[in-house]
TORVEXSE-555225 format. One record per residue (C-alpha): residue in three letters; z, y, x; residue number from 1. Coordinates in Angstrom, 1 decimal, padded with zeros to 4 digits. Layout:
<atoms>
ATOM   code        z        y        x   pos
ATOM    Ala        Z        Y        X   NUM
...
</atoms>
This chain:
<atoms>
ATOM   code        z        y        x   pos
ATOM    Met    056.8    129.7    034.1     1
ATOM    Ala    060.6    129.5    034.0     2
ATOM    Arg    062.6    131.7    036.4     3
ATOM    Asp    065.5    129.3    036.6     4
ATOM    Ser    065.5    125.8    038.0     5
ATOM    Gln    067.9    123.1    039.0     6
ATOM    Val    069.0    123.2    042.7     7
ATOM    Ile    071.2    121.2    045.0     8
ATOM    Leu    073.0    123.4    047.6     9
ATOM    Thr    074.1    121.9    050.9    10
ATOM    Asn    074.7    123.0    054.5    11
ATOM    Met    074.5    121.6    058.0    12
ATOM    Cys    075.8    123.0    061.3    13
ATOM    Leu    074.9    122.5    064.9    14
ATOM    Val    078.3    122.8    066.7    15
ATOM    Glu    077.6    123.2    070.4    16
ATOM    Asp    080.0    123.0    073.3    17
ATOM    Asp    079.9    124.8    076.7    18
ATOM    Gln    078.1    121.8    078.2    19
ATOM    Gly    075.2    122.0    075.8    20
ATOM    Arg    076.2    119.0    073.8    21
ATOM    Phe    076.4    119.0    070.0    22
ATOM    Val    078.4    117.1    067.4    23
ATOM    Met    076.7    114.4    065.4    24
ATOM    Gln    078.0    111.9    062.8    25
ATOM    Ile    076.9    108.3    063.0    26
ATOM    Arg    076.6    107.2    059.4    27
ATOM    Asp    077.5    103.6    058.3    28
ATOM    Pro    074.5    101.9    056.7    29
ATOM    Glu    076.8    099.6    054.9    30
ATOM    Arg    078.4    102.5    053.0    31
ATOM    Tyr    075.6    105.1    052.6    32
ATOM    Ala    072.0    105.1    051.4    33
ATOM    Trp    070.9    106.5    054.7    34
ATOM    Asp    072.1    105.8    058.2    35
ATOM    Gly    071.7    107.1    061.7    36
ATOM    Ala    073.0    110.2    063.6    37
ATOM    Ala    073.0    113.5    061.7    38
ATOM    Leu    074.5    116.9    062.1    39
ATOM    Pro    077.6    117.4    060.0    40
ATOM    Gly    077.5    119.2    056.7    41
ATOM    Gly    077.6    118.7    053.0    42
ATOM    His    077.5    120.1    049.5    43
ATOM    Ile    078.5    123.6    048.5    44
ATOM    Glu    081.2    123.6    045.8    45
ATOM    Glu    081.0    125.7    042.7    46
ATOM    Lys    082.1    129.3    043.4    47
ATOM    Glu    082.4    128.7    047.1    48
ATOM    Ser    080.7    131.0    049.6    49
ATOM    Leu    078.0    129.5    051.8    50
ATOM    Gln    080.0    130.3    055.0    51
ATOM    Ala    083.3    128.9    053.6    52
ATOM    Ser    081.5    125.7    052.6    53
ATOM    Val    080.1    125.1    056.1    54
ATOM    Ile    083.5    125.8    057.7    55
ATOM    Arg    085.2    123.4    055.2    56
ATOM    Glu    082.6    120.7    055.6    57
ATOM    Ile    082.7    120.7    059.4    58
ATOM    Tyr    086.5    120.5    059.4    59
ATOM    Glu    086.5    117.6    056.8    60
ATOM    Glu    083.8    115.6    058.7    61
ATOM    Thr    084.6    116.3    062.3    62
ATOM    Gly    088.2    117.6    062.6    63
ATOM    Leu    086.8    120.8    064.2    64
ATOM    Thr    087.7    124.3    062.9    65
ATOM    Ile    084.6    126.4    063.5    66
ATOM    Phe    084.4    130.2    063.7    67
ATOM    Asn    081.5    132.6    063.2    68
ATOM    Pro    078.9    130.2    062.0    69
ATOM    Lys    075.5    132.0    062.0    70
ATOM    Leu    072.9    131.2    059.4    71
ATOM    Val    069.7    130.4    061.4    72
ATOM    Gly    067.5    129.1    058.6    73
ATOM    Val    066.9    126.9    055.6    74
ATOM    Lys    065.5    123.5    055.1    75
ATOM    His    064.2    122.8    051.6    76
ATOM    Phe    062.1    120.5    049.5    77
ATOM    His    061.7    119.3    046.0    78
ATOM    Thr    063.0    115.9    045.0    79
ATOM    Arg    060.4    113.3    044.0    80
ATOM    Gly    058.9    114.4    040.7    81
ATOM    Asp    059.5    118.0    041.7    82
ATOM    Glu    062.5    118.3    039.3    83
ATOM    Ile    065.1    119.7    041.6    84
ATOM    Arg    064.9    122.0    044.7    85
ATOM    Tyr    067.1    120.7    047.5    86
ATOM    Leu    068.4    123.5    049.8    87
ATOM    Val    070.1    123.0    053.2    88
ATOM    Phe    071.5    126.1    054.8    89
ATOM    Leu    071.3    125.6    058.5    90
ATOM    Tyr    074.1    127.1    060.6    91
ATOM    Arg    074.9    127.2    064.3    92
ATOM    Thr    078.1    128.0    066.3    93
ATOM    Ser    079.7    127.4    069.7    94
ATOM    Glu    083.1    128.7    068.6    95
ATOM    Phe    085.5    126.1    067.5    96
ATOM    Thr    089.0    124.6    068.1    97
ATOM    Gly    090.3    121.1    067.8    98
ATOM    Asp    089.1    117.7    068.9    99
ATOM    Ile    086.4    115.5    067.1   100
ATOM    Gln    087.7    112.7    065.0   101
ATOM    Pro    086.0    110.2    062.7   102
ATOM    Ser    086.1    110.7    059.0   103
ATOM    Ile    085.2    108.8    055.9   104
ATOM    Glu    081.6    109.9    056.6   105
ATOM    Gly    081.5    108.0    059.9   106
ATOM    Glu    082.0    108.1    063.6   107
ATOM    Val    081.7    111.6    065.3   108
ATOM    Val    080.3    112.0    068.8   109
ATOM    Trp    079.2    114.6    071.2   110
ATOM    Val    075.4    114.2    072.0   111
ATOM    Ser    073.2    115.9    074.5   112
ATOM    Arg    069.5    116.7    074.1   113
ATOM    Glu    068.8    114.3    076.9   114
ATOM    Asp    070.5    111.5    074.9   115
ATOM    Ile    068.2    112.2    072.0   116
ATOM    Gln    065.1    112.4    074.2   117
ATOM    Ala    066.1    109.1    076.0   118
ATOM    Gly    066.4    107.3    072.6   119
ATOM    Lys    070.1    106.6    073.1   120
ATOM    Val    070.9    107.9    069.6   121
ATOM    Ala    069.2    106.6    066.5   122
ATOM    Leu    068.6    109.6    064.3   123
ATOM    Ala    068.8    109.7    060.6   124
ATOM    Asp    065.7    110.5    058.5   125
ATOM    Ser    064.3    114.0    059.1   126
ATOM    Met    066.9    114.7    061.8   127
ATOM    Ala    064.2    114.9    064.5   128
ATOM    Asp    062.6    117.7    062.5   129
ATOM    Ile    065.9    119.5    062.1   130
ATOM    Leu    066.7    119.3    065.8   131
ATOM    Asp    063.1    120.5    066.6   132
ATOM    Phe    063.8    123.4    064.3   133
ATOM    Tyr    067.0    124.3    066.1   134
ATOM    Phe    065.7    123.9    069.6   135
ATOM    Asn    062.0    124.5    069.7   136
ATOM    Asn    060.9    126.9    067.1   137
ATOM    Asp    061.2    130.6    066.1   138
ATOM    Ala    060.9    129.7    062.4   139
ATOM    Ser    063.5    130.5    059.8   140
ATOM    Glu    062.4    127.9    057.3   141
ATOM    Leu    061.7    124.2    057.4   142
ATOM    Phe    059.9    123.3    054.2   143
ATOM    Tyr    058.6    120.0    053.1   144
ATOM    Glu    055.9    119.6    050.5   145
ATOM    Arg    054.2    116.5    049.3   146
ATOM    Asp    050.6    115.7    050.0   147
ATOM    Glu    048.2    114.0    047.5   148
ATOM    Ala    049.7    110.6    048.4   149
ATOM    Gly    053.2    111.9    047.7   150
ATOM    Ile    054.3    111.9    051.4   151
ATOM    Leu    056.4    114.8    052.5   152
ATOM    Gln    054.8    117.0    055.2   153
ATOM    Arg    056.9    119.4    057.3   154
ATOM    Ile    056.0    123.0    057.6   155
ATOM    Phe    057.8    125.5    059.9   156
ATOM    Leu    057.6    129.0    058.4   157
</atoms>
């Protein structure tokens, strides 16, 4: 068994204000393969630290400068065919400056947990699992593995 493998490295951050709201992006279905509300984040660039990447991504996608993002867990799965592992480093912070602004990624809004529960926000694929991870679990890992039918099943570890 090989010790090395292909991997895609990404991040996501729950940026929360003092009212308990958090920042979400509303992706444009006309422009992207997936749509709906998602926490901001993105790809980690070559030779970039994990923390520097999440700070950069949040600024680029929301206009907010975040401070002291804390790594709270990892979401990961293998792409269809199991060729590539996809890692999402999950961060959280309530320290930031600036005002939210839209970006090329889409509209940026403050959302409450009540908005989500009331169905006022259409979530992107797997975002309900990610929010469940942030708010309702003591897990450090959100892993998806495929069942015999090839359907991804979530596992909190």
